[in-house]
DOFIBA-740481 format. One record per residue (C-alpha): residue number from 1; residue in one letter; y, z, x. Coordinates in pm, 1 decimal, decimal comma. Example, Ala and Ser with C-alpha at 12.3 -4.5 7.8 and 13.67 -1.06 7.14 Angstrom:
! DOFIBA-740481
  koltor  zagu         y         z         x
       1     a    -450,0     780,0    1230,0
       2     s    -106,0     714,0    1367,0
! end
This chain:
! DOFIBA-740481
  koltor  zagu         y         z         x
       1     m    -428,4     829,3    2116,6
       2     a    -191,1     621,7    2327,3
       3     l     116,4     447,9    2193,4
       4     a     197,9      88,4    2287,8
       5     p     465,9      97,0    2562,7
       6     p     760,9     -36,3    2353,3
       7     y     690,6     208,9    2071,8
       8     a     636,6     495,3    2317,6
       9     l     994,1     436,8    2431,0
      10     a    1138,0     389,9    2084,1
      11     r     968,8     675,4    1899,7
      12     p    1159,4     970,5    2055,8
      13     f    1486,4     799,3    1962,6
      14     l    1370,1     720,9    1608,3
      15     f    1230,9    1070,7    1554,6
      16     g    1568,1    1210,4    1659,0
      17     l    1723,1    1045,9    1354,4
      18     d    1697,2    1129,9     986,3
      19     a    1365,2     984,9     869,6
      20     e    1510,4     740,1     617,6
      21     h    1783,2     627,0     856,8
      22     a    1518,6     559,5    1122,3
      23     h    1313,9     367,2     866,7
      24     e    1605,3     144,2     768,2
      25     l    1705,7      92,1    1131,1
      26     t    1352,8     -20,4    1216,3
      27     l    1326,2    -254,9     918,7
      28     g    1667,5    -400,2     997,7
      29     a    1558,7    -477,3    1354,2
      30     l    1232,3    -632,3    1236,9
      31     a    1416,9    -845,6     981,7
      32     r    1662,9    -975,2    1240,0
      33     l    1415,0   -1034,0    1521,0
      34     q    1108,4   -1164,3    1335,2
      35     n    1014,7   -1521,7    1425,6
      36     t    1228,2   -1505,7    1742,1
      37     p    1120,2   -1462,6    2107,4
      38     a    1203,5   -1090,8    2075,2
      39     q     901,9   -1052,3    1847,1
      40     c     692,7   -1024,7    2164,9
      41     l     809,5    -660,5    2183,1
      42     w     563,9    -564,2    1908,4
      43     a     344,5    -869,4    1841,9
      44     q     -25,0    -852,7    1923,7
      45     p    -322,9   -1080,1    1857,0
      46     r    -482,6   -1037,3    1517,5
      47     v    -840,8    -911,0    1535,7
      48     d   -1078,1   -1167,8    1386,7
      49     d   -1303,7    -992,5    1135,8
      50     p   -1308,9   -1217,8     827,6
      51     i   -1421,2   -1099,5     487,3
      52     g   -1401,9   -1242,4     137,1
      53     v   -1273,6   -1002,6    -131,0
      54     a   -1181,9   -1083,4    -493,0
      55     g   -1187,0   -1453,9    -416,4
      56     l    -946,5   -1415,1    -122,0
      57     h   -1015,9   -1472,8     248,1
      58     f    -895,6   -1183,0     463,6
      59     a    -872,1   -1246,2     838,6
      60     n    -950,9    -878,4     893,9
      61     r    -980,6    -564,5     684,7
      62     i    -663,6    -381,3     791,1
      63     g    -354,8    -393,2     572,0
      64     l      -9,0    -241,7     547,9
      65     a      28,6     -22,5     240,2
      66     a     317,4     -60,3      -2,4
      67     g     626,2     149,6      65,1
      68     m     703,8      39,1     418,4
      69     d     869,4    -289,2     318,6
      70     k     977,5    -237,1     -42,3
      71     n    1183,3    -556,2     -62,6
      72     g     976,9    -801,4     142,9
      73     r    1237,9    -834,2     416,6
      74     c    1000,1    -806,8     712,6
      75     i     676,2    -979,5     613,0
      76     d     658,2   -1201,9     920,5
      77     g     768,0    -929,1    1161,5
      78     l     514,8    -680,1    1028,7
      79     g     248,2    -947,8    1011,4
      80     a     291,7   -1012,9    1383,6
      81     m     141,7    -667,7    1446,5
      82     g    -198,6    -806,7    1352,9
      83     f    -243,6    -705,9     990,1
      84     g    -492,4    -904,5     784,8
      85     f    -288,6    -832,1     473,8
      86     i      48,0    -683,1     380,3
      87     e     147,6    -523,1      51,9
      88     v     517,4    -538,9     -37,0
      89     g     690,0    -310,2    -287,8
      90     t     691,9    -121,6    -508,7
      91     v     939,3    -358,0    -676,7
      92     t    1086,6    -298,7   -1023,3
      93     p    1239,0    -553,9   -1262,9
      94     r    1595,0    -433,3   -1199,6
      95     p    1747,5    -294,6    -879,4
      96     q    1764,6      83,4    -861,8
      97     p    1886,7     330,7    -599,2
      98     g    1596,0     573,4    -626,2
      99     n    1624,7     949,4    -605,7
     100     p    1910,2    1135,9    -433,3
     101     k    1900,1    1173,6     -56,3
     102     p    1755,5    1331,3     150,4
     103     r    1420,6    1212,7      16,9
     104     l    1201,0    1138,3     318,5
     105     f    1076,9    1409,9     556,9
     106     r     854,5    1412,3     864,3
     107     l     593,6    1681,3     930,4
     108     p     497,9    1591,2    1289,8
     109     p     241,5    1868,5    1354,4
     110     a      36,7    1725,3    1065,6
     111     q     123,1    1357,3    1132,3
     112     a     246,7    1351,1     773,7
     113     l     541,9    1254,2     557,6
     114     v     677,1    1384,6     230,1
     115     n     872,6    1135,9      24,4
     116     r    1041,4    1134,6    -312,9
     117     m    1201,6     792,3    -274,2
     118     g    1166,9     698,4    -641,6
     119     f    1105,5     322,0    -619,5
     120     n    1438,6     247,9    -449,8
     121     n    1449,6    -131,8    -424,7
     122     e    1671,6    -436,8    -461,7
     123     g    1495,1    -556,9    -775,7
     124     l    1252,9    -835,0    -853,9
     125     a    1483,2   -1133,2    -796,9
     126     a    1592,5   -1016,3    -450,7
     127     c    1236,2    -935,7    -347,2
     128     l    1111,8   -1279,4    -446,8
     129     a    1395,8   -1440,6    -250,8
     130     h    1283,3   -1250,7      60,5
     131     v     921,1   -1348,7      -1,2
     132     a    1019,3   -1714,2     -27,3
     133     r    1180,7   -1698,6     317,7
     134     a     868,9   -1557,3     486,2
     135     h     646,0   -1823,2     635,3
     136     s     460,2   -1745,6     959,2
     137     f     240,9   -1460,7     830,8
     138     r      94,8   -1655,8     541,5
     139     a      82,7   -1981,7     736,8
     140     g    -135,8   -1795,8     986,3
     141     g    -380,0   -1683,7     717,8
     142     g    -226,4   -1349,3     618,0
     143     i    -278,1   -1223,9     263,1
     144     l      27,7   -1100,5      71,5
     145     g       4,7    -842,7    -207,0
     146     l     303,7    -772,3    -430,5
     147     n     318,3    -421,7    -578,6
     148     i     498,7    -375,4    -912,3
     149     g     624,3     -71,4   -1102,4
     150     k     858,2      33,1   -1379,8
     151     n    1226,6     119,0   -1360,5
     152     a    1308,2     488,9   -1380,9
     153     a    1536,7     427,0   -1681,4
     154     t    1259,7     259,9   -1880,9
     155     p    1096,2     508,6   -2120,0
     156     i     729,4     562,3   -2044,7
     157     e     647,8     433,5   -2394,6
     158     q     795,1      97,3   -2290,4
     159     a     644,0      90,0   -1941,2
     160     a     425,5    -210,3   -2024,6
     161     d     740,0    -419,4   -2075,0
     162     d     842,9    -364,2   -1711,7
     163     y     493,9    -435,2   -1578,6
     164     l     481,5    -758,5   -1781,0
     165     i     817,7    -866,9   -1635,6
     166     g     693,1    -779,5   -1288,1
     167     l     363,0    -962,1   -1333,6
     168     e     533,7   -1276,6   -1458,8
     169     g     781,4   -1270,1   -1170,4
     170     v     542,3   -1211,3    -881,5
     171     y     248,1   -1414,2   -1011,6
     172     p     340,9   -1749,5    -850,0
     173     h     416,5   -1582,4    -515,4
     174     a     136,8   -1325,3    -469,8
     175     d    -212,8   -1354,9    -329,7
     176     y    -284,5   -1038,9    -528,6
     177     v     -80,8    -812,3    -755,2
     178     a     -95,0    -431,7    -725,2
     179     l      -2,5    -207,1   -1018,2
     180     n     155,0     120,1    -907,3
     181     i      82,8     370,2   -1184,0
     182     s      37,4     666,3    -951,2
     183     s     360,9     747,0    -769,9
     184     p     454,9    1112,4    -824,6
     185     n     824,8    1029,6    -786,9
     186     t     892,6     847,1   -1116,0
     187     t     892,5    1078,0   -1417,1
     188     n     571,0    1058,9   -1624,0
     189     l     442,7     753,5   -1435,5
     190     r     106,3     912,8   -1366,5
     191     a      52,1     947,7   -1740,2
     192     l     -33,6     576,7   -1730,2
     193     q    -359,7     672,3   -1559,2
     194     g    -475,8     842,0   -1880,6
     195     d    -755,8     668,3   -2067,0
     196     a    -563,9     543,3   -2372,9
     197     a    -244,5     460,1   -2182,3
     198     l    -430,7     270,1   -1908,9
     199     d    -639,7      86,1   -2166,7
     200     a    -328,7     -30,5   -2352,1
     201     l    -143,6    -129,3   -2032,7
     202     l    -433,3    -330,5   -1892,3
     203     a    -492,9    -501,0   -2226,5
     204     a    -131,0    -619,2   -2236,6
     205     l    -137,0    -731,5   -1875,0
     206     g    -472,2    -903,6   -1918,1
     207     a    -342,1   -1114,7   -2206,3
     208     r     -32,3   -1212,8   -2009,1
     209     r    -236,7   -1289,4   -1698,1
     210     a    -456,2   -1527,6   -1896,0
     211     e    -141,8   -1717,6   -1998,5
     212     l     -10,7   -1718,4   -1641,6
     213     a    -343,4   -1837,2   -1500,5
     214     q    -339,7   -2134,4   -1734,8
     215     r      23,7   -2210,0   -1652,9
     216     h     -17,2   -2189,2   -1274,4
     217     g    -372,1   -2314,7   -1243,4
     218     r    -507,4   -2009,6   -1060,1
     219     v    -619,8   -1655,8   -1130,7
     220     v    -433,9   -1402,2    -916,2
     221     p    -642,3   -1086,7    -859,5
     222     v    -503,1    -754,9    -981,8
     223     f    -558,1    -420,0    -809,3
     224     v    -464,9     -84,1    -963,6
     225     k    -335,4     191,9    -734,2
     226     i    -442,6     542,6    -835,2
     227     a    -362,2     898,6    -730,6
     228     p    -574,1    1134,4    -520,3
     229     d    -501,9    1420,5    -761,6
     230     l    -770,0    1322,7   -1014,1
     231     d   -1089,3    1504,1   -1104,1
     232     d   -1426,2    1330,5   -1118,5
     233     a   -1415,3    1278,7   -1494,3
     234     q   -1074,6    1109,7   -1469,9
     235     i   -1194,5     886,9   -1187,1
     236     d   -1499,3     783,9   -1388,9
     237     l   -1282,2     697,1   -1690,2
     238     i   -1050,0     488,2   -1475,4
     239     a   -1345,7     307,6   -1318,3
     240     a   -1486,6     221,6   -1659,6
     241     t   -1146,5     100,8   -1783,4
     242     l   -1095,4    -123,0   -1480,0
     243     r   -1436,3    -278,6   -1537,1
     244     r   -1374,9    -327,3   -1907,7
     245     h   -1051,4    -518,5   -1849,1
     246     g   -1178,6    -736,4   -1565,4
     247     i    -952,0    -583,6   -1301,5
     248     e   -1062,1    -713,1    -962,0
     249     g   -1006,4    -402,1    -752,0
     250     v    -865,7     -53,9    -704,6
     251     i    -644,9     101,1    -434,6
     252     a    -736,0     458,8    -351,7
     253     t    -505,4     633,7    -304,6
     254     n    -135,2     697,4    -343,7
     255     t      32,4    1013,1    -208,7
     256     t     -65,1    1364,4    -319,5
     257     v     137,4    1643,7    -477,2
     258     a     -97,1    1898,2    -316,1
     259     r       5,7    2063,9       8,6
     260     d    -334,5    2143,7     155,8
     261     g    -320,3    2134,9     532,9
     262     v      57,0    2161,0     568,5
     263     a     131,3    2512,6     442,5
     264     g     398,1    2681,2     651,3
     265     l     525,9    2363,6     813,8
     266     a     891,6    2266,0     792,9
     267     h     951,7    2045,2     485,6
     268     a     609,8    2122,6     337,9
     269     g     783,6    2269,3      35,2
     270     e     987,5    1958,0     -39,5
     271     s     901,5    1795,6    -371,5
     272     g     743,1    1451,3    -362,3
     273     g     426,2    1288,0    -239,3
     274     l     251,3    1390,7      81,2
     275     s     103,7    1114,4     296,8
     276     g     -55,2    1098,9     639,4
     277     r    -337,4    1287,4     805,7
     278     p    -376,8    1563,5     539,8
     279     l    -446,4    1295,8     277,5
     280     a    -753,7    1158,9     457,8
     281     e   -1023,9    1364,7     290,5
     282     p    -868,3    1375,7     -59,5
     283     s    -848,7     997,0     -46,6
     284     n   -1204,6     965,7      84,3
     285     r   -1328,9    1189,3    -197,0
     286     v   -1179,9     953,3    -455,3
     287     i   -1322,5     650,0    -274,4
     288     r   -1671,8     800,8    -272,7
     289     r   -1651,9     876,7    -643,9
     290     l   -1520,5     528,6    -724,7
     291     r   -1796,5     366,5    -522,1
     292     a   -2059,1     566,1    -709,4
     293     a   -1902,8     469,8   -1042,5
     294     l   -1832,0     104,3    -965,6
     295     g   -2138,5      -0,8    -770,0
     296     t   -2172,0    -157,3    -427,6
     297     a   -1978,5    -482,3    -469,9
     298     y   -1656,9    -378,5    -646,6
     299     p   -1350,9    -408,7    -415,5
     300     i   -1191,9     -78,6    -312,6
     301     i    -889,9     -66,4     -81,5
     302     g    -894,0     267,7      96,6
     303     a    -554,2     417,8     180,7
     304     g    -441,2     762,1     288,0
     305     g    -459,9     948,5     616,3
     306     v    -548,6     665,0     854,3
     307     a    -412,0     758,4    1197,3
     308     s    -691,1     626,6    1422,3
     309     g    -976,1     380,8    1437,3
     310     a   -1212,6     665,0    1347,4
     311     d   -1008,2     736,0    1033,1
     312     a   -1034,9     371,1     931,2
     313     r   -1410,4     382,1     988,6
     314     a   -1432,2     696,1     771,1
     315     k   -1274,8     499,1     485,9
     316     l   -1540,5     233,8     530,4
     317     d   -1815,4     495,8     535,8
     318     a   -1676,8     648,3     214,7
     319     g   -1711,1     311,9      41,7
     320     a   -1387,6     120,3     103,5
     321     t   -1397,9    -256,1     137,5
     322     l   -1053,9    -289,0     297,1
     323     v    -825,7     -27,6     455,4
     324     q    -447,4      24,7     439,6
     325     f    -201,6     258,4     607,4
     326     y     172,6     321,5     631,2
     327     t     237,8     675,1     761,7
     328     g       0,5     614,2    1052,6
     329     l     221,4     326,5    1162,2
     330     v     521,3     562,2    1174,0
     331     y     339,7     798,6    1409,3
     332     r     130,2     555,4    1613,8
     333     g     318,4     227,2    1605,4
     334     p     164,2    -121,3    1619,3
     335     a    -121,6      -9,1    1846,7
     336     l    -286,6     149,1    1542,6
     337     v    -326,0    -189,8    1373,8
     338     r    -541,1    -332,6    1650,6
     339     e    -729,8      -6,3    1708,3
     340     a    -823,6      21,1    1340,6
     341     a    -916,4    -346,1    1305,8
     342     l   -1139,9    -327,8    1613,9
     343     a   -1308,0     -12,0    1481,1
     344     l   -1397,7    -186,7    1156,0
     345     r   -1514,0    -500,8    1333,4
     346     d   -1733,7    -296,9    1565,1
     347     a   -1874,9    -106,6    1267,0
     348     r   -1966,0    -433,1    1094,4
     349     r   -2132,9    -568,3    1406,4
     350     a   -2330,9    -247,9    1452,2
     351     q   -2454,4    -266,9    1092,6
     352     a   -2560,4    -628,4    1143,6
     353     v   -2786,9    -547,1    1440,1
! end
C-alpha cells in the first residue's frame, strides 16, 4: 500500500514526534495552508460516486470520522483530500481540556491508535465560528456532519441538557448531526446506550428537533454513534429505539476497550479506546447485526479499521451505506481517501452489471 509522495516524506518526521504533538502540528499546517496554492501538496480530485442518504446528496461514500478535526479548523483543507463528507467534533457546550497528557498512542505494527483524549475541544461557540469560515468544501458539494457530546463535568443524569444545547447550536450549520454516546473516555457516557437512557435522550432531542425544524424550515438528519463493545441483544434494542424515535441513521462504530489483536505491543495496555486495523472485524460484526435488525434501506455509516480500499469494501459488504475513517488517514495519508472511494465506486459498478 503506497503512500502519496508528500506524505511518504512527512510521515517519518511526524512519527518521530509524540502522537498528539504530531496531530496538532498537522492540523495547524492544514489550517494555515487550506485554500492557498500550497494545498496542492495534498489535494486530489474527488471520486465521483454519488448517492442519496437520509435526504442528503453525497458526492461519494467516503467520509472523515469525528476526532480528527474536533474544532472544525480544517474543513476545507481536509475536504481537498477528496472526502465526500466530513464529520467535525466531538464538540461540547463549554470548552474543556480533556484528560491529562499523554493521551494518544501509536501502535504501528497493528496500524492502530489508543486514545483517551476525553472530548478536548474549544467549545460550541468556537467550533461554530470555525465552521462559518469554511467555504470551499461545502461549495463544492461536500457534506458536513457536526458531532456533539456532553461536558465531562455534567452529571450523566443531566446529559440530555448538554445534547439539547449542542443540537440547538449546530442545527443551523450542519448537514447532519451526530450524537456521540459511545466514547469510552468520558465517565459513564456509554450508559446512554442503555434502553431506558437512550429512549429518554432521543425523546428529548426529538421534541427539540421538531421545534428547530419549524424554526429553520428544514429537518436536519440525526445519526447516533454506537460502540463496538455491544452484544447482539443490546444492538437489537438500540436498533429498535432508533426506529421508534425516527432517527435517520447510525454510525457503527466508535473505538473499542478490547485489546484483541494488539496484545504484547507497546502501549497496548494504555487505557482508552483502540482504533485502527484491529477494530475492523468488531465494527463489521456490529454493522451486520444492525443491517439484519434495521432492514435493507436504513442508513448505516461504517467506521473502524479502514486502512485500504479492500477494508472499505468489507464495510459495504457487511451492510454499510457510507464509510468513514480517521486512524487509516494517520497511517496512509490522503492516498487512502481516493483508494477507498474508487473501491466503493468499482463495487457499485460491478453490482450494476
